[in-house]
C-alpha positions in Angstrom: -38.2 41.8 -27.2 -39.7 40.3 -24.0 -43.3 41.3 -25.0 -42.9 39.8 -28.5 -41.5 36.5 -27.2 -44.0 36.3 -24.4 -47.0 36.7 -26.7 -45.7 34.3 -29.3 -44.9 31.6 -26.8 -48.1 32.3 -24.9 -50.1 31.7 -28.0 -48.1 28.6 -28.9 -48.6 27.1 -25.4 -52.4 27.7 -25.7 -52.2 25.8 -29.0 -50.1 23.0 -27.4 -52.8 22.8 -24.7 -55.6 22.6 -27.3 -53.8 19.7 -29.0 -54.0 17.7 -25.8 -57.8 17.3 -25.9 -57.5 13.9 -27.5 -54.4 12.8 -25.6 -54.9 9.8 -23.2 -54.2 12.0 -20.2 -55.4 15.5 -21.1 -56.0 16.3 -17.4 -52.2 16.3 -16.9 -51.0 18.1 -20.1 -53.6 20.8 -20.6 -52.8 22.4 -17.2 -49.0 22.0 -17.8 -49.2 24.0 -21.1 -51.9 26.2 -19.7 -49.7 27.3 -16.8 -46.9 28.0 -19.2 -49.2 30.1 -21.4 -50.4 32.0 -18.3 -46.8 32.7 -17.2 -46.1 34.0 -20.7 -49.1 36.3 -20.6 -48.0 37.5 -17.2 -44.5 38.3 -18.5 -46.1 40.1 -21.4 -48.1 42.3 -19.0 -45.0 42.8 -16.8 -46.5 41.2 -13.7 -44.4 38.0 -13.7 -41.3 38.4 -11.5 -38.1 36.9 -12.8 -37.8 34.6 -9.7 -41.3 33.3 -10.3 -40.3 32.4 -13.9 -37.1 30.7 -12.6 -39.1 28.6 -10.2 -41.5 27.6 -13.0 -38.5 26.6 -15.1 -37.1 24.5 -12.3 -40.4 22.6 -12.0 -40.5 22.0 -15.8 -36.8 20.8 -15.7 -37.5 18.4 -12.9 -40.7 17.1 -14.7 -38.7 16.7 -17.9 -36.1 14.7 -16.2 -38.7 12.6 -14.4 -40.5 12.0 -17.8 -37.4 11.1 -19.7 -37.8 7.5 -21.2 -35.7 4.6 -19.9 -34.6 4.0 -23.5 -34.4 7.0 -25.9 -35.7 5.9 -29.3 -36.0 9.4 -30.7 -39.0 11.7 -31.3 -40.0 10.4 -34.8 -41.7 13.6 -36.0 -42.5 11.9 -39.3 -45.1 9.8 -37.6 -48.2 11.1 -36.0 -49.1 8.0 -34.0 -47.3 6.5 -31.0 -45.0 3.7 -32.1 -43.7 3.0 -28.6 -44.1 4.3 -25.1 -40.4 5.5 -25.1 -41.1 7.8 -28.1 -44.2 9.2 -26.4 -42.3 9.8 -23.2 -39.5 11.5 -25.1 -42.0 13.8 -26.8 -43.5 14.7 -23.4 -40.1 15.4 -21.9 -39.3 17.5 -24.9 -42.4 19.6 -24.4 -41.5 20.1 -20.8 -38.0 21.1 -21.8 -39.4 23.7 -24.2 -41.5 25.1 -21.4 -38.4 25.3 -19.1 -36.3 27.0 -21.8 -39.0 29.6 -22.5 -39.5 30.3 -18.7 -35.7 30.8 -18.3 -35.6 33.1 -21.4 -38.5 35.2 -20.1 -36.9 35.3 -16.6 -33.7 36.7 -18.1 -35.5 39.2 -20.1 -37.8 40.2 -17.2 -34.8 40.7 -14.9 -33.2 43.0 -17.5 -36.5 45.0 -17.7 -36.8 45.4 -14.0 -35.8 48.9 -12.8 -33.1 48.9 -10.2 -33.1 51.4 -7.3 
């Protein structure tokens, strides 16, 4: 299960990073999603330790809290453009929260897969 989820989310995060090429600040968001993809591929290969994934999840949670908009106006998935800065910030915080959730899930699955002495 860990390998399947790791490869699916790893490929999704690569896709998320690719979508950032035309973002106003791609130098921020491409590495954010690129690191999440790398962590997923590490989990797939079995080289990511559970505590490393937990630390990454904490960083993503802190970043999502920091990125949360002052006034939540929703995500408005029906619109492609940015109607307001609050919606853009909510979308960015949502992406960070997705990264955090995936890191926690992979940490849990990696901990279960780790042989105990």
